[in-house]
VOSELUM-237350 format. One line per 8 residues: number of its first residue (from 1); for each residue x, y, z of C-alpha. Coordinates in steps of 0.02 Angstrom, whole numbers, padded with zeros to 5 digits. Layout:
BEGIN
NUM	X Y Z; ... $
REM end
This chain:
BEGIN
1	10045 -02076 07019; 09920 -01941 06970; 09753 -02005 06905; 09723 -02010 06718; 09602 -01873 06658; 09515 -01877 06489; 09522 -01732 06363; 09408 -01590 06414 $
9	09369 -01666 06582; 09491 -01565 06687; 09414 -01473 06832; 09496 -01304 06853; 09580 -01304 07023; 09734 -01197 06994; 09751 -01040 06886; 09896 -00929 06840 $
17	09856 -00746 06810; 09986 -00629 06738; 09914 -00482 06639; 09975 -00312 06575; 09795 -00252 06541; 09716 -00271 06713; 09540 -00231 06653; 09422 -00345 06745 $
25	09558 -00460 06813; 09517 -00429 06998; 09335 -00476 06968; 09386 -00628 06867; 09506 -00685 07004; 09371 -00660 07137; 09255 -00770 07034; 09387 -00905 07020 $
33	09426 -00896 07206; 09242 -00915 07247; 09246 -01080 07149; 09391 -01140 07256; 09525 -01111 07125; 09702 -01079 07188; 09775 -00917 07117; 09954 -00903 07059 $
41	10017 -00735 06999; 10167 -00627 06957; 10230 -00451 06989; 10104 -00312 06968; 09958 -00430 06943; 09992 -00518 07107; 10002 -00351 07195; 09833 -00294 07121 $
49	09750 -00456 07175; 09823 -00449 07351; 09768 -00269 07367; 09592 -00328 07327; 09603 -00449 07474; 09633 -00607 07377; 09749 -00745 07431; 09884 -00764 07297 $
57	10030 -00883 07281; 10181 -00800 07204; 10262 -00876 07049; 10426 -00892 07144; 10342 -01005 07272; 10266 -01110 07133; 10429 -01132 07033; 10551 -01125 07180 $
65	10649 -00994 07084; 10643 -00806 07112; 10592 -00673 06986; 10758 -00600 06924; 10829 -00470 06805; 10694 -00338 06836; 10558 -00465 06801; 10629 -00518 06632 $
73	10640 -00695 06700; 10497 -00752 06809; 10388 -00884 06724; 10518 -00968 06612; 10539 -01124 06718; 10511 -01312 06682; 10401 -01335 06835; 10276 -01214 06763 $
81	10282 -01278 06585; 10273 -01460 06639; 10117 -01414 06736; 10041 -01330 06585; 10096 -01450 06449; 10070 -01621 06529; 09954 -01737 06434; 09845 -01800 06576 $
89	09781 -01950 06478; 09960 -02008 06450; 10022 -02128 06585; 10206 -02087 06554; 10173 -01899 06569; 10077 -01927 06730; 10216 -02037 06803; 10343 -01905 06759 $
97	10237 -01774 06844; 10227 -01879 07001; 10416 -01913 06999; 10459 -01727 06989; 10315 -01669 07101; 10240 -01566 06961; 10086 -01462 07006; 09964 -01445 06863 $
105	09903 -01275 06800; 09726 -01292 06736; 09696 -01115 06674; 09813 -00979 06612; 09749 -00800 06606; 09881 -00693 06516; 09888 -00540 06408; 10047 -00458 06345 $
113	10154 -00302 06365; 10079 -00158 06263; 10202 -00168 06121; 10088 -00092 05986; 10032 00055 06097; 10212 00089 06147; 10278 00081 05969; 10148 00206 05913 $
121	10189 00336 06045; 10267 00499 05988; 10449 00518 06043; 10468 00338 06102; 10645 00270 06103; 10697 00103 06027; 10745 00045 06200; 10570 00077 06266 $
129	10494 -00017 06121; 10611 -00169 06142; 10573 -00175 06329; 10391 -00203 06281; 10431 -00363 06185; 10350 -00494 06296; 10442 -00661 06309; 10366 -00763 06450 $
137	10187 -00712 06411; 10179 -00779 06233; 10264 -00938 06289; 10134 -00969 06425; 09991 -00930 06305; 10057 -01044 06169; 10091 -01187 06293; 09914 -01178 06366 $
145	09836 -01158 06192; 09933 -01308 06126; 09874 -01413 06271; 09694 -01346 06271; 09610 -01512 06315; 09694 -01503 06486; 09745 -01321 06515; 09625 -01181 06465 $
153	09694 -01011 06409; 09608 -00841 06422; 09687 -00689 06337; 09539 -00571 06317; 09457 -00479 06462; 09295 -00487 06364; 09295 -00675 06391; 09305 -00672 06582 $
161	09118 -00669 06618; 09078 -00809 06498; 09218 -00921 06561; 09166 -00892 06744; 08986 -00929 06700; 09030 -01093 06615; 09141 -01143 06760; 08995 -01112 06879 $
169	08871 -01206 06772; 08994 -01348 06736; 09052 -01374 06915; 09225 -01309 06880; 09241 -01380 06703; 09252 -01302 06531; 09190 -01397 06379; 09313 -01456 06247 $
177	09227 -01340 06122; 09255 -01188 06234; 09435 -01237 06265; 09470 -01253 06079; 09386 -01087 06043; 09492 -01003 06177; 09648 -01082 06104; 09607 -01017 05930 $
185	09586 -00843 06000; 09751 -00861 06093; 09852 -00912 05940; 09777 -00767 05841; 09823 -00651 05984; 10006 -00705 05988; 10015 -00704 05796; 09956 -00524 05795 $
193	10080 -00480 05930; 10227 -00560 05835; 10173 -00479 05672; 10176 -00308 05755; 10352 -00336 05822; 10409 -00399 05650; 10333 -00251 05561; 10415 -00128 05684 $
201	10586 -00199 05642; 10548 -00201 05456; 10484 -00020 05455; 10651 00034 05531; 10720 -00014 05363; 10580 00076 05270; 10671 00083 05104; 10669 -00106 05086 $
209	10536 -00232 05042; 10555 -00370 05168; 10580 -00550 05108; 10440 -00603 05227; 10296 -00486 05267; 10191 -00512 05423; 10032 -00420 05465; 09871 -00446 05563 $
217	09695 -00382 05536; 09560 -00358 05668; 09377 -00364 05627; 09295 -00192 05649; 09119 -00234 05591; 09013 -00355 05492; 08942 -00278 05334; 08766 -00296 05263 $
225	08833 -00392 05112; 08978 -00397 04991; 08993 -00326 04817; 08832 -00423 04780; 08693 -00472 04898; 08735 -00657 04893; 08913 -00623 04959; 08945 -00608 05146 $
233	09067 -00474 05202; 09157 -00395 05349; 09278 -00252 05369; 09447 -00283 05452; 09574 -00147 05501; 09759 -00168 05497; 09803 -00196 05679; 09958 -00086 05665 $
241	09878 00060 05575; 09864 00221 05673; 09708 00264 05571; 09593 00174 05447; 09442 00210 05338; 09320 00194 05484; 09431 00253 05625; 09347 00387 05732 $
249	09192 00372 05623; 09025 00370 05714; 08866 00318 05627; 08723 00435 05679; 08587 00357 05573; 08537 00249 05427; 08560 00068 05376; 08717 -00033 05413 $
257	08863 -00007 05293; 08891 -00119 05145; 09053 -00179 05065; 09033 -00055 04921; 08995 00087 05043; 09164 00059 05129; 09256 00054 04963; 09176 00218 04912 $
265	09209 00296 05081; 09392 00252 05063; 09403 00339 04895; 09307 00490 04965; 09421 00510 05115; 09581 00494 05014; 09523 00626 04890; 09458 00741 05026 $
273	09632 00747 05104; 09688 00849 04955; 09583 01000 05004; 09591 01132 05140; 09452 01244 05072; 09270 01190 05094; 09254 01041 04976; 09129 00912 04921 $
281	09172 00742 04846; 09040 00627 04769; 09094 00447 04737; 09001 00318 04634; 09069 00142 04603; 09235 00188 04685; 09267 00334 04567; 09236 00522 04586 $
289	09086 00583 04486; 09087 00758 04554; 09213 00863 04650; 09214 01047 04694; 09279 01177 04816; 09183 01334 04859; 09149 01471 04985; 09045 01345 05085 $
297	09013 01161 05079; 08838 01196 05017; 08909 01289 04869; 09039 01152 04841; 08901 01019 04850; 08792 01102 04719; 08942 01122 04602; 09001 00943 04628 $
305	08826 00873 04600; 08805 00975 04441; 08952 00885 04363; 08855 00722 04337; 08684 00722 04422; 08639 00556 04344; 08792 00464 04415; 08779 00555 04581 $
313	08613 00468 04613; 08643 00345 04755; 08823 00400 04779; 08932 00428 04933; 08950 00610 04978; 09093 00676 05086; 09126 00853 05144; 09262 00928 05252 $
321	09158 01057 05347; 09005 01037 05460; 08832 01000 05386; 08702 01129 05433; 08514 01143 05403; 08536 01224 05232; 08650 01083 05173; 08533 00951 05245 $
329	08388 01028 05148; 08488 01014 04988; 08534 00832 05024; 08351 00784 05052; 08313 00827 04870; 08429 00690 04807; 08451 00505 04840; 08612 00481 04936 $
337	08682 00315 05005; 08806 00393 05129; 08846 00567 05193; 09013 00588 05283; 09055 00750 05372; 09158 00809 05524; 09002 00871 05613; 08812 00887 05593 $
345	08707 01021 05678; 08556 00958 05778; 08441 01039 05649; 08529 00949 05507; 08518 00782 05597; 08333 00808 05629; 08303 00835 05445; 08415 00692 05384 $
353	08328 00573 05503; 08176 00582 05387; 08282 00479 05266; 08297 00316 05368; 08404 00227 05237; 08534 00366 05221; 08691 00319 05318; 08747 00473 05417 $
361	08927 00463 05467; 09018 00588 05579; 09205 00589 05546; 09304 00630 05703; 09475 00578 05631; 09599 00718 05634; 09756 00618 05603; 09838 00610 05432 $
369	09896 00458 05337; 10063 00384 05379; 10168 00425 05227; 10273 00270 05255; 10122 00156 05247; 10125 00037 05096; 09984 00006 04974; 09921 -00173 04951 $
377	09819 -00251 04815; 09759 -00431 04820; 09791 -00545 04671; 09764 -00733 04654; 09860 -00816 04793; 09962 -00664 04833; 09985 -00480 04864; 10056 -00335 04765 $
385	10146 -00211 04878; 10200 -00035 04830; 10236 00134 04906; 10081 00240 04921; 10056 00376 04789; 10064 00516 04917; 10065 00699 04882; 10069 00796 04720 $
393	10202 00891 04625; 10233 01070 04674; 10199 01202 04542; 10383 01251 04543; 10427 01075 04486; 10313 01084 04334; 10360 01143 04160; 10262 01257 04044 $
401	10294 01183 03871; 10189 01297 03763; 10217 01470 03695; 10070 01540 03792; 10095 01540 03979; 09947 01498 04094; 09861 01640 04183; 09851 01629 04373 $
409	09668 01576 04359; 09717 01438 04237; 09855 01379 04355; 09725 01366 04494; 09606 01271 04381; 09739 01151 04318; 09805 01114 04493; 09628 01077 04553 $
417	09595 00960 04408; 09765 00876 04439; 09719 00840 04619; 09554 00759 04567; 09634 00665 04421; 09751 00574 04537; 09601 00487 04619; 09511 00440 04458 $
425	09526 00267 04383; 09645 00256 04234; 09640 00306 04098; 09585 00466 04186; 09532 00632 04117; 09462 00775 04220; 09385 00935 04150; 09360 01075 04272 $
433	09291 01252 04275; 09273 01372 04422; 09361 01245 04535; 09232 01113 04504; 09242 00957 04399; 09128 00976 04245; 09171 00812 04157; 09261 00654 04211 $
441	09316 00513 04098; 09372 00355 04193; 09422 00176 04169; 09431 00178 03982; 09554 00068 03884; 09595 00216 03770; 09642 00389 03833; 09553 00475 03688 $
449	09393 00380 03736; 09413 00451 03915; 09421 00626 03840; 09265 00593 03734; 09175 00527 03889; 09224 00677 03995; 09162 00797 03860; 09002 00697 03837 $
457	08971 00701 04026; 08994 00889 04025; 08873 00905 03882; 08739 00798 03965; 08751 00906 04124; 08743 01065 04022; 08913 01124 04085; 09012 01251 03984 $
465	09189 01199 03936; 09237 01374 03876; 09399 01416 03969; 09402 01245 04055; 09557 01152 04110; 09594 00972 04069; 09701 00852 04171; 09766 00683 04115 $
473	09841 00557 04237; 09969 00499 04107; 10042 00567 03946; 09941 00591 03786; 10015 00468 03659; 09942 00569 03513; 09874 00745 03487; 09699 00680 03460 $
481	09648 00683 03645; 09705 00862 03676; 09626 00917 03509; 09455 00854 03563; 09473 00956 03724; 09531 01108 03629; 09384 01095 03508; 09266 01086 03658 $
489	09335 01247 03734; 09482 01193 03845; 09616 01327 03859; 09738 01244 03983; 09800 01063 03992; 09903 00980 04129; 09982 00811 04099; 10141 00714 04144 $
497	10221 00718 03972; 10344 00584 03920; 10272 00523 03755; 10384 00499 03603; 10258 00615 03516; 10261 00751 03646; 10318 00873 03515; 10162 00840 03410 $
505	10051 00864 03563; 10136 01029 03607; 10123 01086 03425; 09936 01057 03428; 09921 01159 03588; 10027 01300 03514; 09923 01299 03355; 09767 01323 03458 $
513	09848 01458 03568; 09819 01366 03731; 09933 01332 03879; 10003 01158 03922; 10100 01106 04076; 10203 00948 04102; 10212 00880 04280; 10342 00747 04239 $
521	10253 00622 04352; 10105 00513 04313; 09968 00458 04436; 09892 00295 04369; 09755 00221 04482; 09705 00047 04426 $
REM end
């Protein structure tokens, strides 16, 4: 009978390697072979190892059963799983192993078919995606992870060097702590894999909300702190997302990002997607405090900053065109937490480097959001899930409800304000003039208070409201909000409509001789 071995005391003498991602696997196998470890392998992995001059035992020799059905069945065999799952401190297990001539497998090195990468490819067929659902791989990983005291599991090429070093230092042994850590990584790996498969099937029925929702998140970076300095924080990206708030973003200077920086960057990027013309968005406390388009981003920046200079202090600034020396010189005059742009000229970077705390982010992301992606909001013990509020209503779908029709200039102003309003916290009011926000009222419990706040902000900044447009993310329940805007100089109002008192609101607009447009869709953002 085989000798009893205590937990964590197994010397690695036999390893099975079967990987889709072959990064570093040849070097890892050479390191194992140098320690006297017998190598067992399958298919393409075995071929790669043999090509490198390594002696490899085929899985068919180990199990006594050939690989069949185009490799669909090659490792699913009791001889392998008995060798992986045997409890070597259990006399009955060891006696059974002796009776059936089971050979133990001390280390399993496996990673899986590239399901996620395949599913994301343009033009991929369902058949190709299904063929990348790995069966034997996850089973081997889970078996070795379950039995980690006796059979170590390695799923990440980044772990190869550390595992080899510990085996060298430990005379072929891995500590129980290392084994458990590798097992935890392995179960997370298979959980992510299964969640990706589940989500692919669910997204094929995109109109439905699944009874069970699976997802996985992968840590992108640690953050300097959370919402407050005493809170630790990190940023995780949805493992199935084709893009995320920091995807293709390269930090060129400044301190590490904080939790609040990432929140503000998310708001900035979502709002920036609304514009094709040179635009500038300034975000403070996850809400726009200045937005403008212009002939250049410098012009747009100055107009956006003028909306609320006090709030813009220490904000996150995003632009959709390159930052040059002139723009950098303007930025140096203000305190800015983060600047995000698609490109920075060398002269601009040299100037901005004089502000060591300013986080300089170059945005190389050119992909657009997936319109089918759902929006999630955490609540106590659960998750609210909804369709994303994508896009805006076309002008042809809107209704002019006043006697006076908007001029083309007023249409342009209203549509600009409407784009911004969608991204402002409810109750949201945006006042704009010359395609720049001049007053923003956000997060008030009363819509009329949001109007007062927006007008007050415009007054503090010294902005003229004569001929301004006003946008409201939801209907005005009474004429008092529009009347405040009218009295301040507003000549065009855009709002969803839908109040039982719409007629009173329209009557107030007609009495003042201004234009009003109903969009027939609201854009709350809580």
